[in-house]
Phi, psi and omega in degrees: 000143178293146184296332185273358181283139174281166179296325176300316179293323179295316180295315179297323182292342180293339179296330186245357180295123184052031184225007187290322181296313179297319179297319180299317179293319178295322178294322177299317178297320179294321178297317179296324178299321177294316177294329181300320178296322179292317182297317181294326177294318179294318178296324177297319177300314182296321179295316180295318179294324177295317181293327181267004178056044179287153180300136177079007181289149178282167177286158181296323179298319179295321176301315181295319180296317179295321177298318179298315178297318180298317181296318179299313180296324179294318178298316178299318179296319179297318180294322178295317179295318179300324183278318191266321184300306179298324180295320178297312182295318181300310182293320181300311183289324178299312182292322180298310181290325178298316181293319180300316181291323177298317178296322179296318179292343178280351179288153177279160179301315184295325182283322183289331182300330184273003185252162178267123179294336180299328178302314183281326176299315179293318183295324184266359177240277184299313181295320179297321177296319179295318179298318180295315185285318188264351181237293185295314181295332182265348184302315181291335178295334178299321178295313180299313182296319181298314179297317180300315184292303184290326177294320179297314180300315181298313182295321181292317178297322180301319185267330179196099178300324182294311181293330176296316179300320178295317181298317179297321181298320183279355177266000180297321183300307179296331178295313180297317181298320181292319180296318182293325183270344182300314181294324179297327178293320178297312180298320180295321180294319178297319181295319178299318180298316181294318180293325178293322177299315179295318179296317180297321180297315179295316180298318178298316179296317182297316180288320180292327181257029185303314182295323178294318179302313183292317184293331178262007179052046183257024184301316183295316182294317179294322179297319178299318180296318178297315180300318181297314180292321179295321179296317179297317180296309182293331177294318178293323177292323177297316179298319179297316181293326179293318177298318179298320179293318179298318178301316179296319181294316179297316179298318181294315181294316180296322179295319179297315179296319181295316179297316179298318180298318179294320180297316180294315180297320179295317178299318180297318180296321178297315180294334181274000175094011177292154183281073180230146175254164177299321179298322180295316179298317179295325177296318178300315180300318180291320180293337178301326175302316185281350174264319181286319182303311177298321181297318182279332184267324186304314177301322178295319178296316179294323177294319177297320178296317180295318179296319179297317178296327176295321178292321177296318179297321179297317178294317180299319179296319180295319181291332180273348180288153174054028177288143181249149178283122182282147179282182182241346184280149176256142175231099183292305179200156181282116182259328187242291186194162167254127183235130175252127181241107175047054182276125175234144184200148173208139178295326172255124185301336181274353182223103180284143175256320177251139183231110173048052181279126176231136180195161177229129177243114182284147181298143176070007178254168183246134181227145175248142173246119183234166180155168180291165177301136179083009181277351177103012183300304183293325178298318179297317180295321179299322179294322178295328178271017174063042178285340178205146176253004185267059179234160176264155181090202183224141169238112187247137172241112187052041177082359181257127177296130186295337176293338182263357181271137177303136182303317181299319180293321181293317179295329177294324186278336188244137168240149185233133172242119182249171182300315179256099181282128178276127179237129179283155175281069181218186182289162176301319180299313181295328178287329176286316183276351186054044172068019178250167180264134177225153174304143185302319182293323178294319180296315181295323179295316179297318180296319180294313182292335177272001181059039175264352186297326179294317179297315182293324178296326182279321188243345181091146184282354178262009178293131178288139184275345183086166181298122184051038175072029183296340180269005182237156174280169179298319179294322179295320178294321179294323179291327173299318180296320178294317179298321176303313184296319180293319181292327179289339180060041176286151180268350180231130177240120179250127180237122183249101180049044187297338184249009186299327184263008184259158175291164188302315183294315180294320180300318179296317183294317180295317178298319178296321178300319180294318181291336179286344183291135182253150173074013180235137174281118183246125176237116190239120170276123184221147175259349183274122180250071180257125188304316184299329178275315183298329179291340182276344179284142178286340179195148179236121178264119183258119182258143175212120178053040176080010180235158174279113181274318181210161176208131178168186176281172181301312182296320180296318181290323179292321179293330181289339179052043179258218185296317180299317179303319179293316179300314182295316182297317180295326184285344184277000000 
């Protein structure tokens, strides 16, 4: 892509990228289709003139031969259209959605967190369907309509300028109607897109929060909210279809009146002695279809194109929002330490959560972050994993400020285990490898060290995990997450309340598994204050009200009899 192209231009260009030849052949077929209507009208004139023995009429045999040639060419055109039109649309939509998703995957973790997934769900489903139906599928019709309109005018002027002037006069009505309704169609399409986005957001929340809904017995309230959004969406679609129907009705009525007017005017001209044949008048009546149809349809097609471009622009704007400036520094692996210097941060600039936090985490050692709820533990871990660059102070990895480190390099160095591990509805193997290929021995080693080997021996590594891991226990999902990190060979492992949702025995085992890992810097946010585990950490960072209250080993903190001692004593 050219450097000067906007994302909107890049997305729009995907419709024709490596697709120009197929589009050209489909356009040729569309052009012939437009000429076909003109040719059949002309052949109809010749047949009527032959039947009425009009002066200059062709022989019946010549009419039949021309009809035969026309049918053969039409069949060839239909076959070309059958082959090329669907192929053009398939490649166009595939490339468009592929590029949009690729751009989406290029966003950083911190930027994507602040966005609504409903925007992208709507853009890649409902909006994409609208673009296909109202733009790409109709694009080739523009060629057909243009040929029909200008060809009809040319043919009509050739045979009777006077009757042509009358025909143009009676088409003013459908032209005005189409112009007036075209903008309404664009507005209606935009409203449907917005309502679908809102509906998708509610549906996503309802399905994602199903267990919360059930546990709080909020089914009726959630159902009311769903009904309201569904009503709004279907209402906007109803309005769009009603406008579309009105446009069609106006076009049909105006076309009927225009054809009738031309037929009456032609009959009058013949009776008045004008040099017109019956076949010519019938040709005019037939050509009126090909003149009125483009006039009534073209504004709608152009409106559909405009609406589609609006949807593409909306997606491009969303993809360009919240973009972050990538750093220039490389971080191969953590060799020395992670250092926090007077780090302060708040999601709301007027309310800080972290206050002047300073700490050092040495490479290849294990650290726990503990503290009461709301003390800033998870926020601190999120900053280390570069969830936001809007903090005061410094977060250094081997002396490099993480804001200056390339995002790709940072993601290579860090692995994250969270309380809710996301598992794809794919095999255990694919969830561990994240759909990539690894040497067999490396995969087996990661599985063994994550203690997944027993599960795989029992169920097989090709067992499907179910939607979001519904076929696995919490501990099994956490071990998949650990195996991912080991296979990735990251030098830093961050775990955020990874065992909070597990039973005591499984939580202990998973925590022990993390502590057993060698050569990795482990920083674990934990609510569990179990002596046997805490003694294994090289250091414990104790948080209170967004500040570092204490730091040391388990024995050092217990001997100090400070805040940690109180937390530990209360938890027993």
